[in-house]
MARKE-900423 format. One record per atom (N, C-alpha, C, O): residue in three letters; x, z, y. Coordinates in Angstrom, 1 decimal. Layout:
N
- type / east / up / north
- Ala / X / Z / Y
...
This chain:
82
- type / east / up / north
- Met / -10.9 / -8.2 / -43.6
- Met / -9.7 / -7.3 / -43.3
- Met / -8.2 / -8.0 / -43.9
- Met / -8.2 / -9.0 / -44.6
- Ser / -6.9 / -7.4 / -43.4
- Ser / -5.9 / -7.6 / -44.1
- Ser / -5.6 / -6.5 / -45.1
- Ser / -6.1 / -5.4 / -45.2
- Gln / -4.7 / -7.2 / -46.0
- Gln / -4.1 / -5.9 / -47.2
- Gln / -3.9 / -4.4 / -46.4
- Gln / -4.3 / -3.2 / -46.8
- Gln / -3.2 / -4.8 / -45.2
- Gln / -2.6 / -4.0 / -44.9
- Gln / -3.5 / -2.8 / -44.3
- Gln / -3.2 / -1.6 / -44.7
- Lys / -4.6 / -3.1 / -43.3
- Lys / -5.6 / -2.3 / -42.8
- Lys / -6.1 / -2.0 / -44.4
- Lys / -5.2 / -1.3 / -44.9
- Val / -6.7 / -2.2 / -45.0
- Val / -7.4 / -1.6 / -46.3
- Val / -6.6 / -0.6 / -47.1
- Val / -7.1 / 0.4 / -47.7
- Asp / -5.0 / -0.8 / -47.2
- Asp / -4.2 / 0.5 / -47.8
- Asp / -4.2 / 1.6 / -46.6
- Asp / -4.4 / 2.8 / -47.0
- Gln / -4.0 / 1.2 / -45.1
- Gln / -4.3 / 2.5 / -44.3
- Gln / -5.5 / 3.0 / -44.1
- Gln / -5.5 / 4.3 / -43.9
- Lys / -6.6 / 2.6 / -44.1
- Lys / -7.9 / 2.9 / -44.4
- Lys / -7.9 / 3.6 / -45.7
- Lys / -8.4 / 4.7 / -45.5
- Lys / -7.6 / 3.5 / -46.8
- Lys / -7.4 / 4.0 / -48.0
- Lys / -6.5 / 5.4 / -47.9
- Lys / -7.1 / 6.4 / -48.4
- Leu / -5.4 / 5.6 / -47.5
- Leu / -4.6 / 6.7 / -46.9
- Leu / -5.4 / 7.1 / -46.1
- Leu / -5.7 / 8.2 / -46.6
- Asp / -5.8 / 6.9 / -45.2
- Asp / -6.3 / 8.0 / -44.6
- Asp / -7.8 / 8.5 / -44.7
- Asp / -8.3 / 9.3 / -43.9
- Lys / -8.4 / 7.9 / -46.1
- Lys / -9.6 / 8.7 / -46.4
- Lys / -9.3 / 9.8 / -47.3
- Lys / -9.9 / 10.8 / -47.5
- Lys / -7.8 / 9.4 / -48.3
- Lys / -7.5 / 10.0 / -49.0
- Lys / -6.4 / 11.8 / -48.5
- Lys / -6.3 / 12.9 / -49.0
- Asn / -6.1 / 11.2 / -47.2
- Asn / -5.8 / 12.6 / -46.5
- Asn / -6.1 / 13.2 / -45.5
- Asn / -5.5 / 13.9 / -44.7
- Arg / -7.7 / 12.7 / -45.4
- Arg / -8.7 / 13.2 / -44.2
- Arg / -8.8 / 14.4 / -44.3
- Arg / -9.2 / 15.0 / -43.3
- Arg / -8.5 / 15.2 / -45.4
- Arg / -8.4 / 17.1 / -45.2
- Arg / -7.7 / 17.7 / -44.3
- Arg / -8.0 / 18.5 / -43.5
- Ser / -6.3 / 16.9 / -44.9
- Ser / -5.1 / 17.7 / -44.4
- Ser / -5.1 / 16.9 / -42.9
- Ser / -4.5 / 17.4 / -42.0
- Ile / -5.5 / 16.0 / -42.8
- Ile / -5.6 / 15.5 / -41.0
- Ile / -6.7 / 15.9 / -40.2
- Ile / -6.7 / 15.4 / -39.1
- Leu / -7.5 / 16.5 / -40.5
- Leu / -8.8 / 17.1 / -39.8
- Leu / -8.3 / 18.9 / -40.1
- Leu / -8.7 / 19.7 / -39.3
- Arg / -7.6 / 19.3 / -41.2
- Arg / -6.8 / 20.7 / -40.9
- Arg / -5.4 / 20.7 / -39.9
- Arg / -4.8 / 21.7 / -39.9
- Lys / -5.1 / 20.0 / -39.4
- Lys / -3.9 / 19.5 / -39.0
- Lys / -4.7 / 19.5 / -37.2
- Lys / -4.2 / 20.0 / -36.2
- Lys / -5.4 / 19.1 / -37.3
- Lys / -6.4 / 18.8 / -35.7
- Lys / -6.4 / 19.8 / -35.5
- Lys / -5.7 / 20.4 / -34.7
- Lys / -7.5 / 20.6 / -36.4
- Lys / -8.0 / 21.8 / -36.1
- Lys / -7.2 / 23.1 / -35.8
- Lys / -7.5 / 23.8 / -34.9
- Ile / -6.3 / 23.2 / -36.3
- Ile / -5.2 / 24.0 / -36.3
- Ile / -4.4 / 23.7 / -34.5
- Ile / -4.1 / 24.5 / -33.6
- Glu / -4.4 / 22.1 / -34.6
- Glu / -3.4 / 22.5 / -33.5
- Glu / -4.7 / 22.7 / -32.2
- Glu / -4.3 / 23.3 / -31.1
- Glu / -5.8 / 22.4 / -32.3
- Glu / -7.1 / 22.5 / -31.2
- Glu / -6.8 / 24.3 / -30.6
- Glu / -6.6 / 24.8 / -29.5
- Val / -6.9 / 24.8 / -31.9
- Val / -7.2 / 26.5 / -31.9
- Val / -5.7 / 26.8 / -31.3
- Val / -5.7 / 27.3 / -30.2
- Leu / -4.5 / 26.6 / -31.8
- Leu / -3.3 / 27.0 / -31.1
- Leu / -3.2 / 26.3 / -29.7
- Leu / -2.3 / 26.8 / -29.1
- Ser / -3.7 / 25.5 / -29.1
- Ser / -4.0 / 25.1 / -27.7
- Ser / -4.6 / 25.6 / -27.1
- Ser / -4.1 / 26.2 / -26.1
- Ile / -6.0 / 25.9 / -27.3
- Ile / -6.9 / 26.9 / -26.4
- Ile / -6.6 / 28.1 / -26.9
- Ile / -7.5 / 28.9 / -26.6
- Thr / -5.7 / 28.5 / -27.5
- Thr / -5.1 / 30.4 / -27.6
- Thr / -3.9 / 30.2 / -26.6
- Thr / -4.4 / 30.4 / -25.5
- Val / -2.9 / 29.8 / -26.5
- Val / -2.0 / 28.9 / -25.7
- Val / -2.4 / 29.5 / -24.3
- Val / -2.0 / 30.4 / -23.6
- Val / -3.7 / 28.3 / -24.0
- Val / -4.1 / 28.3 / -22.9
- Val / -5.1 / 29.3 / -22.3
- Val / -5.4 / 29.3 / -21.1
- Ser / -5.5 / 30.3 / -23.3
- Ser / -6.3 / 31.4 / -22.5
- Ser / -5.1 / 32.7 / -22.3
- Ser / -5.3 / 33.7 / -21.6
- Ile / -3.8 / 32.6 / -23.2
- Ile / -2.9 / 33.7 / -22.8
- Ile / -2.1 / 33.0 / -21.7
- Ile / -1.6 / 33.9 / -21.0
- Ile / -1.9 / 31.9 / -21.5
- Ile / -1.6 / 32.0 / -20.0
- Ile / -2.4 / 32.2 / -18.8
- Ile / -2.0 / 32.7 / -17.7
- Ala / -3.9 / 31.6 / -19.2
- Ala / -4.6 / 32.1 / -18.1
- Ala / -4.9 / 33.4 / -17.6
- Ala / -5.0 / 33.7 / -16.5
- Leu / -4.9 / 34.4 / -19.1
- Leu / -5.0 / 35.9 / -18.6
- Leu / -3.7 / 36.5 / -18.3
- Leu / -3.7 / 37.6 / -17.7
- Ala / -2.9 / 36.0 / -18.5
- Ala / -1.4 / 36.5 / -17.7
- Ala / -1.3 / 36.4 / -15.7
- Ala / -0.8 / 37.1 / -14.8
- Ile / -2.2 / 35.2 / -16.0
- Ile / -2.1 / 34.5 / -14.6
- Ile / -3.3 / 35.6 / -13.4
- Ile / -3.3 / 36.0 / -12.2
- Val / -4.2 / 35.8 / -14.5
- Val / -5.4 / 36.3 / -13.8
- Val / -4.6 / 38.0 / -13.4
- Val / -4.7 / 38.5 / -12.2
- Ala / -3.8 / 38.6 / -14.6
- Ala / -3.7 / 40.1 / -14.7
- Ala / -2.4 / 39.9 / -13.7
- Ala / -1.9 / 41.0 / -13.3
- Trp / -1.7 / 38.7 / -13.2
- Trp / -0.5 / 39.4 / -12.4
- Trp / -1.1 / 38.8 / -10.7
- Trp / -0.4 / 39.0 / -9.7
- Val / -2.3 / 38.1 / -10.8
- Val / -2.6 / 38.1 / -9.2
- Val / -3.8 / 39.4 / -9.2
- Val / -3.8 / 40.0 / -8.1
- Gly / -4.6 / 39.9 / -10.0
- Gly / -4.9 / 41.4 / -10.4
- Gly / -3.8 / 42.5 / -9.4
- Gly / -3.9 / 43.0 / -8.3
- Tyr / -2.8 / 42.4 / -10.6
- Tyr / -1.4 / 43.6 / -10.0
- Tyr / -1.5 / 43.4 / -8.8
- Tyr / -2.0 / 44.2 / -8.0
- Ser / -1.0 / 42.3 / -8.4
- Ser / -0.2 / 41.8 / -7.1
- Ser / -1.6 / 42.6 / -5.9
- Ser / -1.5 / 43.5 / -5.0
- Ile / -3.0 / 41.8 / -6.3
- Ile / -3.8 / 42.7 / -5.3
- Ile / -3.7 / 44.4 / -5.2
- Ile / -3.5 / 45.1 / -4.3
- Tyr / -4.0 / 44.7 / -6.2
- Tyr / -3.8 / 46.0 / -6.6
- Tyr / -2.7 / 46.6 / -5.7
- Tyr / -2.9 / 47.5 / -5.0
- Gly / -1.7 / 46.2 / -5.8
- Gly / -0.3 / 47.0 / -5.1
- Gly / -0.4 / 46.9 / -3.9
- Gly / -0.2 / 48.0 / -3.3
- Lys / -0.9 / 45.6 / -3.0
- Lys / -1.0 / 45.3 / -1.5
- Lys / -2.2 / 46.6 / -1.2
- Lys / -2.0 / 47.5 / -0.4
- Val / -3.3 / 46.4 / -1.9
- Val / -4.5 / 47.5 / -1.5
- Val / -3.5 / 48.9 / -1.2
- Val / -3.3 / 49.4 / -0.1
- Gln / -2.9 / 49.1 / -2.5
- Gln / -2.2 / 50.7 / -2.3
- Gln / -1.2 / 51.1 / -1.5
- Gln / -1.0 / 52.3 / -1.4
- Thr / -0.6 / 50.1 / -0.9
- Thr / 0.8 / 50.3 / 0.0
- Thr / -0.1 / 49.9 / 1.2
- Thr / 0.2 / 50.4 / 2.4
- Ala / -1.0 / 49.3 / 1.1
- Ala / -1.8 / 49.5 / 2.6
- Ala / -2.4 / 50.7 / 3.4
- Ala / -2.4 / 51.1 / 4.5
- Ala / -3.3 / 51.3 / 1.6
- Ala / -4.2 / 52.4 / 1.9
- Ala / -3.2 / 53.8 / 2.1
- Ala / -3.5 / 54.8 / 2.8
- Glu / -2.1 / 53.6 / 1.4
- Glu / -1.0 / 54.5 / 2.1
- Glu / -0.5 / 54.7 / 3.5
- Glu / 0.1 / 55.7 / 4.0
- Gln / -0.7 / 53.9 / 4.0
- Gln / 0.2 / 53.4 / 5.4
- Gln / -1.5 / 53.9 / 5.8
- Gln / -1.8 / 55.0 / 5.4
- Asn / -2.3 / 53.5 / 6.3
- Asn / -3.4 / 54.3 / 6.6
- Asn / -3.9 / 55.3 / 6.4
- Asn / -4.9 / 55.7 / 7.1
- Thr / -3.6 / 56.1 / 5.6
- Thr / -4.2 / 57.3 / 5.4
- Thr / -3.7 / 58.6 / 6.5
- Thr / -2.6 / 58.7 / 6.9
- Thr / -4.9 / 59.5 / 6.7
- Thr / -4.1 / 60.8 / 7.5
- Thr / -4.6 / 61.6 / 6.6
- Thr / -5.5 / 61.5 / 5.9
- His / -3.5 / 62.9 / 6.8
- His / -4.0 / 63.6 / 6.3
- His / -4.3 / 65.5 / 7.0
- His / -3.6 / 66.3 / 7.6
- Glu / -5.0 / 65.6 / 6.6
- Glu / -6.3 / 66.5 / 7.7
- Glu / -6.1 / 68.0 / 6.9
- Glu / -6.6 / 68.2 / 5.8
- Tyr / -5.1 / 69.0 / 7.5
- Tyr / -5.6 / 70.5 / 6.6
- Tyr / -6.5 / 71.4 / 7.5
- Tyr / -6.6 / 71.4 / 8.7
- Val / -7.1 / 72.2 / 6.6
- Val / -8.1 / 72.7 / 7.4
- Val / -7.8 / 74.0 / 6.8
- Val / -7.6 / 73.9 / 5.6
- Asp / -7.7 / 75.2 / 7.3
- Asp / -7.8 / 76.5 / 7.5
- Asp / -9.2 / 76.8 / 7.1
- Asp / -10.1 / 76.4 / 7.8
- Ile / -9.4 / 77.5 / 6.0
- Ile / -10.7 / 77.9 / 5.4
- Ile / -10.7 / 79.9 / 5.1
- Ile / -10.2 / 80.6 / 4.2
- Asp / -11.7 / 80.5 / 6.3
- Asp / -11.9 / 81.5 / 6.2
- Asp / -12.6 / 82.3 / 5.2
- Asp / -13.8 / 82.5 / 5.4
- Ala / -12.0 / 82.9 / 3.7
- Ala / -12.5 / 83.4 / 2.9
- Ala / -12.8 / 84.9 / 2.6
- Ala / -13.1 / 85.4 / 1.5
- Ser / -12.7 / 85.5 / 3.7
- Ser / -13.2 / 86.9 / 4.2
- Ser / -14.7 / 87.1 / 3.7
- Ser / -14.9 / 88.0 / 2.8
- Ala / -15.8 / 86.3 / 4.0
- Ala / -17.1 / 86.2 / 4.0
- Ala / -17.5 / 86.1 / 2.6
- Ala / -18.5 / 86.6 / 2.3
- Ile / -16.7 / 85.6 / 1.7
- Ile / -17.0 / 85.5 / 0.2
- Ile / -16.1 / 86.6 / -0.4
- Ile / -16.7 / 87.1 / -1.3
- Gln / -14.8 / 87.2 / -0.2
- Gln / -14.4 / 87.9 / -0.4
- Gln / -15.1 / 89.5 / -0.5
- Gln / -14.8 / 90.2 / -1.5
- Asp / -16.0 / 89.9 / 0.6
- Asp / -16.8 / 90.8 / 1.0
- Asp / -17.9 / 90.7 / 0.1
- Asp / -18.2 / 91.6 / -0.6
- Tyr / -18.4 / 89.3 / 0.2
- Tyr / -19.8 / 89.2 / -1.0
- Tyr / -19.2 / 89.9 / -2.1
- Tyr / -19.6 / 91.0 / -2.6
- Leu / -18.4 / 89.1 / -2.4
- Leu / -17.9 / 89.5 / -4.4
- Leu / -17.6 / 91.2 / -4.4
- Leu / -18.1 / 91.9 / -5.3
- Ser / -16.7 / 91.7 / -3.4
- Ser / -16.6 / 92.9 / -3.3
- Ser / -17.8 / 93.8 / -3.6
- Ser / -17.7 / 94.7 / -4.4
- Thr / -18.9 / 93.5 / -2.9
- Thr / -20.2 / 94.3 / -3.1
- Thr / -20.6 / 94.1 / -4.5
- Thr / -20.8 / 95.1 / -5.2
- Leu / -20.8 / 92.9 / -4.9
- Leu / -21.0 / 92.9 / -6.6
- Leu / -20.5 / 93.7 / -7.3
- Leu / -21.2 / 94.7 / -7.7
- Asn / -19.0 / 93.7 / -7.5
- Asn / -18.3 / 94.8 / -8.4
- Asn / -19.0 / 96.3 / -8.0
- Asn / -18.7 / 97.2 / -8.8
- Gln / -19.4 / 96.5 / -7.3
- Gln / -19.6 / 97.9 / -6.7
- Gln / -20.7 / 98.4 / -7.4
- Gln / -21.2 / 99.6 / -7.1
């Protein structure tokens, strides 16, 4: 091997810890960034679908009101109080 290669190997061996540390930091950082981006995309898609479903549900709903005759309940309660 040439002297240049030997010197490079010695330098790499000397700085191995810092090189590995930098690689680990870069790896963790890249995984974190990708995870945040993926989470943002999933949240955006979910919010969009939820909004479309809610507007469709509002357009399709019909409100029905029913009058209830509560006189029988009132009569029963009045007999209990006597």
